[in-house]
N, C-alpha and C positions, 0 to 999 in steps of 0.2 A: 554483461549486457549494457549497452550504452543506449538508454531510451530519452536522454535529455529532458528529464522531468523536474530539474532543478526549480525550486519555488512553486511548483504547481500544487494544487490542492486536490486530494483524491479521497473519495468516499468508498470504503469497502463494506458491504453488508455481508452478514454471516461470517464475521471475521474472528470469532472466538476460537476457532480451532480449524484443523484441516486445510483445505485448499484456501479459504478465506484468509486464514492467518499467515499462510506462506506468501499469498499474494500481497497482503499488507506489508510484510517484511521485505518483499522484493521491491515495492515501490519506495519505501523508506530508504533502502540501500542505494536507489537511484536519486535520492535527494528530494522527493515529494513530501509535502506535508500531508500525513495520513490521518484520516479520522475513520475510526472503526465502529461499527454497531452490530449488535447480534440480535 
């Protein structure tokens, strides 16, 4: 998937497990700076 997120900052809430964790990992793979809170 090419979302062109290089260098963007992303906040993922409820990211400790499940869909939130998968979302955080997907954003990171696309090059975003990911911040996770739970």
